[in-house]
C-alpha positions as semicolon CSV with decimal commas, in nm:
position;residue;x (nm);y (nm);z (nm)
1;M;-1,687;1,063;-0,925
2;E;-1,550;1,045;-1,299
3;E;-1,308;0,774;-1,396
4;V;-0,935;0,951;-1,399
5;K;-0,703;0,874;-1,702
6;H;-0,395;0,721;-1,596
7;M;-0,093;0,812;-1,686
8;S;0,131;0,571;-1,501
9;R;0,555;0,619;-1,482
10;P;0,707;0,313;-1,446
11;R;0,892;0,252;-1,125
12;P;1,247;0,199;-1,085
13;D;1,379;-0,120;-1,061
14;D;1,530;-0,115;-0,708
15;E;1,196;0,064;-0,615
16;K;0,976;-0,223;-0,711
17;Q;1,201;-0,477;-0,580
18;K;1,161;-0,282;-0,230
19;I;0,793;-0,342;-0,251
20;L;0,811;-0,671;-0,392
21;N;1,034;-0,774;-0,080
22;R;0,820;-0,632;0,166
23;L;0,506;-0,781;0,014
24;K;0,681;-1,091;0,019
25;R;0,791;-1,053;0,384
26;V;0,414;-1,006;0,494
27;E;0,334;-1,304;0,295
28;G;0,529;-1,508;0,486
29;Q;0,436;-1,348;0,809
30;V;0,048;-1,472;0,693
31;R;0,162;-1,777;0,636
32;G;0,337;-1,790;1,020
33;I;-0,014;-1,679;1,162
34;Q;-0,172;-1,972;0,955
35;K;0,055;-2,227;1,124
36;M;0,015;-2,067;1,446
37;V;-0,349;-2,108;1,440
38;E;-0,316;-2,469;1,333
39;E;-0,110;-2,486;1,653
40;D;-0,354;-2,319;1,837
41;R;-0,079;-2,092;1,971
42;Y;-0,169;-1,837;2,237
43;C;-0,397;-1,548;2,117
44;V;-0,195;-1,314;2,226
45;D;0,094;-1,386;1,991
46;I;-0,131;-1,430;1,699
47;L;-0,228;-1,067;1,747
48;V;0,069;-0,953;1,789
49;Q;0,175;-1,065;1,456
50;I;-0,135;-0,981;1,290
51;S;-0,067;-0,587;1,443
52;A;0,270;-0,644;1,267
53;I;0,165;-0,749;0,937
54;Q;-0,099;-0,407;0,955
55;S;0,187;-0,226;1,034
56;A;0,394;-0,340;0,718
57;L;0,094;-0,314;0,474
58;K;0,017;0,038;0,597
59;N;0,352;0,146;0,572
60;T;0,377;-0,005;0,221
61;G;0,085;0,160;0,113
62;L;0,235;0,493;0,257
63;T;0,542;0,458;0,031
64;I;0,314;0,403;-0,271
65;T;0,114;0,716;-0,210
66;E;0,389;0,889;-0,149
67;R;0,539;0,793;-0,492
68;H;0,193;0,871;-0,665
69;M;0,190;1,201;-0,515
70;K;0,523;1,283;-0,629
71;H;0,493;1,176;-0,971
72;C;0,097;1,077;-1,078
73;V;-0,033;1,367;-0,902
74;T;0,249;1,627;-0,976
75;D;0,217;1,512;-1,354
76;A;-0,170;1,578;-1,335
77;I;-0,141;1,916;-1,165
78;N;0,139;2,060;-1,452
79;S;-0,093;1,909;-1,740
80;G;-0,404;2,054;-1,598
81;D;-0,598;1,779;-1,493
82;G;-0,467;1,834;-1,106
83;D;-0,828;1,822;-0,966
84;D;-0,932;1,498;-1,098
85;S;-0,607;1,318;-0,975
86;I;-0,682;1,499;-0,620
87;E;-0,992;1,355;-0,619
88;E;-0,934;1,070;-0,695
89;L;-0,621;1,031;-0,450
90;M;-0,845;1,137;-0,174
91;A;-1,131;0,888;-0,221
92;V;-0,852;0,639;-0,222
93;L;-0,688;0,778;0,124
94;K;-1,056;0,765;0,286
95;Q;-1,088;0,380;0,210
96;F;-0,726;0,379;0,314
97;S;-0,808;0,558;0,634
98;K;-1,072;0,317;0,729
């Protein structure tokens, strides 16, 4: 697949802050799991926390995907570069769904 030229539209500050807050929460959860492992906590409790992190990351990815489709892909379609943008998005979605 050929590299697509990216025309990025800056995220509004409130949207950016929501994403950053989610990622900081995930970072805190990862640190919590590290501490749980160090303390030899019960495996199931650790697995529950890992599941929560996976869910949080997946939801964050879906939020970013939605914005990408509404802005970047729509702009590419309107400028005549839709096919390349859709191919790029599909390749990422295939990775995301593994």
